[in-house]
C-alpha positions as CSV (number, residue, x, y, z in Angstrom):
1,M,-24.8,16.8,-37.2
2,K,-23.7,13.5,-38.3
3,R,-20.2,14.4,-37.3
4,A,-21.1,16.0,-34.4
5,A,-22.8,12.5,-33.0
6,M,-19.6,10.5,-34.5
7,L,-17.2,12.8,-32.4
8,L,-19.3,12.3,-29.1
9,A,-19.5,8.7,-29.7
10,L,-15.9,8.7,-30.4
11,L,-15.2,10.7,-27.2
12,L,-17.4,8.7,-24.8
13,G,-15.9,5.7,-26.0
14,G,-12.4,6.8,-25.1
15,C,-13.5,8.3,-21.8
16,A,-15.3,4.9,-20.8
17,M,-12.2,2.6,-21.8
18,G,-10.0,4.1,-19.4
19,N,-6.8,2.5,-18.8
20,S,-5.9,-1.2,-18.6
21,A,-6.3,-1.6,-15.3
22,G,-9.7,-0.6,-15.1
23,S,-8.7,2.7,-12.6
24,P,-7.7,6.1,-13.1
25,A,-3.7,6.7,-13.2
26,G,-2.3,7.4,-10.1
27,S,-5.3,5.9,-7.8
28,A,-5.2,4.2,-4.8
29,T,-5.6,1.1,-6.5
30,E,-2.5,1.2,-8.4
31,T,-0.4,1.4,-5.6
32,A,2.1,-1.6,-4.4
33,G,0.8,-4.0,-1.9
34,A,-1.5,-6.3,-0.6
35,P,-5.1,-4.7,-0.4
36,V,-6.6,-3.5,2.7
37,L,-10.2,-3.4,1.9
38,R,-12.5,-5.3,-0.4
39,I,-16.3,-4.1,-0.5
40,A,-18.4,-6.0,-3.1
41,A,-22.3,-5.4,-3.0
42,D,-24.5,-8.6,-4.3
43,P,-26.8,-7.7,-7.6
44,D,-29.8,-7.5,-5.1
45,A,-27.8,-5.4,-2.1
46,N,-30.4,-3.5,-0.3
47,G,-33.4,-4.5,-2.4
48,R,-31.0,-2.9,-5.7
49,R,-31.0,0.2,-4.1
50,P,-27.6,1.7,-3.2
51,V,-25.8,1.3,0.1
52,A,-24.1,3.8,2.1
53,V,-20.9,2.1,3.5
54,D,-18.7,3.8,6.6
55,V,-15.5,1.9,7.6
56,V,-14.7,3.6,11.1
57,R,-11.1,3.2,12.7
58,V,-11.0,3.6,16.4
59,A,-8.2,4.5,18.4
60,D,-9.9,4.8,21.8
61,P,-11.6,1.8,23.5
62,A,-14.0,3.9,25.4
63,L,-15.1,5.5,22.2
64,A,-15.3,2.0,20.4
65,R,-17.4,0.6,23.2
66,R,-19.7,3.9,22.5
67,L,-20.0,3.3,19.0
68,D,-20.6,-0.6,19.1
69,G,-23.8,0.7,20.9
70,L,-24.7,2.6,17.7
71,D,-26.9,0.9,15.2
72,A,-26.2,2.3,11.6
73,A,-28.9,4.6,11.5
74,A,-27.9,6.5,14.5
75,W,-24.0,6.5,13.3
76,F,-25.3,8.1,10.1
77,R,-27.4,10.6,11.9
78,G,-24.7,11.5,14.2
79,R,-21.6,10.9,12.3
80,A,-20.7,14.5,11.5
81,A,-21.0,15.6,15.3
82,L,-19.2,12.4,16.7
83,R,-16.3,13.4,13.8
84,L,-15.6,16.7,15.7
85,E,-16.1,15.1,19.0
86,A,-13.5,12.6,18.6
87,A,-10.7,14.2,16.5
88,G,-7.6,12.5,16.4
89,R,-9.3,9.4,17.9
90,I,-11.5,8.1,14.8
91,A,-11.0,8.1,11.2
92,I,-13.8,7.4,8.4
93,A,-14.0,6.3,5.3
94,S,-16.9,6.4,3.1
95,W,-18.4,5.1,-0.1
96,E,-22.1,4.6,-1.5
97,M,-22.3,1.3,-3.2
98,V,-24.7,0.3,-5.8
99,P,-25.8,-3.3,-6.4
100,G,-23.3,-5.4,-8.3
101,Q,-20.3,-3.0,-7.4
102,S,-17.2,-3.9,-5.9
103,V,-14.0,-1.8,-4.7
104,L,-10.9,-3.0,-4.1
105,L,-8.3,-0.7,-2.1
106,H,-4.6,-1.0,-1.4
107,S,-4.7,1.8,1.0
108,L,-7.0,3.8,3.3
109,P,-6.4,7.7,4.2
110,P,-3.6,8.0,6.7
111,F,-4.8,7.6,10.5
112,A,-1.7,8.9,12.8
113,A,-3.3,6.7,15.8
114,T,-3.3,2.9,16.0
115,P,-6.9,1.5,15.7
116,V,-7.9,-0.8,18.4
117,E,-10.9,-1.5,16.6
118,T,-12.5,-1.2,13.3
119,I,-16.3,-0.6,12.7
120,V,-18.3,-1.3,9.6
121,Y,-21.7,0.7,9.2
122,A,-23.9,0.2,6.2
123,L,-27.2,2.2,5.8
124,Y,-29.6,-0.7,4.5
125,A,-33.5,0.0,3.9
126,T,-34.5,-3.0,6.3
127,S,-34.7,-2.7,10.0
128,G,-31.5,-3.9,12.0
129,A,-28.1,-2.8,13.6
130,H,-26.2,-3.1,10.3
131,R,-22.9,-2.7,11.9
132,R,-20.1,-5.2,12.3
133,S,-16.7,-5.1,14.7
134,V,-13.7,-6.3,13.5
135,A,-10.9,-6.1,15.8
136,G,-7.3,-6.6,14.7
137,A,-7.8,-7.0,11.4
138,T,-5.8,-4.5,9.1
139,A,-7.4,-6.0,6.0
140,L,-11.3,-6.3,5.8
141,D,-13.6,-8.0,3.3
142,V,-17.3,-6.7,3.4
143,Q,-19.8,-8.1,1.6
144,L,-23.2,-6.2,0.9
145,Q,-26.2,-8.7,0.6
146,R,-29.8,-8.0,0.3
147,D,-30.9,-7.5,3.6
148,G,-27.5,-7.1,5.6
149,F,-23.9,-7.6,5.5
150,T,-20.8,-9.7,6.6
151,A,-17.2,-8.2,7.2
152,G,-14.2,-10.0,8.4
153,P,-10.4,-10.3,7.6
154,L,-9.7,-10.4,3.8
155,E,-7.9,-13.3,2.8
156,G,-4.6,-12.3,0.8
157,G,-5.1,-9.0,2.4
158,A,-2.1,-6.8,4.1
159,P,-0.5,-9.2,7.2
160,Q,-2.1,-8.8,10.6
């Protein structure tokens, strides 16, 4: 029994160590180049509950205006239908962030169209739009706070 416990402890310790960069081998964070997205959640983000975050790149100005009118709750309720309806004109990257977590990406999933706008939605427990539009930024910095978030260009990120 002691041997099994010792073996389990060693295996779990090895899994937790990972590689020296702190990310899995071959992950997007290991690719060369400037980062394109940073999402950082404060320790008390969303009242210490996970926050669903979608970064939406939109290639159609009319669709961008329509999405600008949606709050985060409406976006998350209807995103599956919108994804089908707007195929080829929209790209969505999604995360569920826990308080205190941060993510730094050097690439996003490929999108054939040129985005005219990027919209960030964060699903908070508090009322509010919880939507930010960032026009023209190729690298984004998203800061999840207790009752809301900020989104803007990422300093030192990919060139504009």
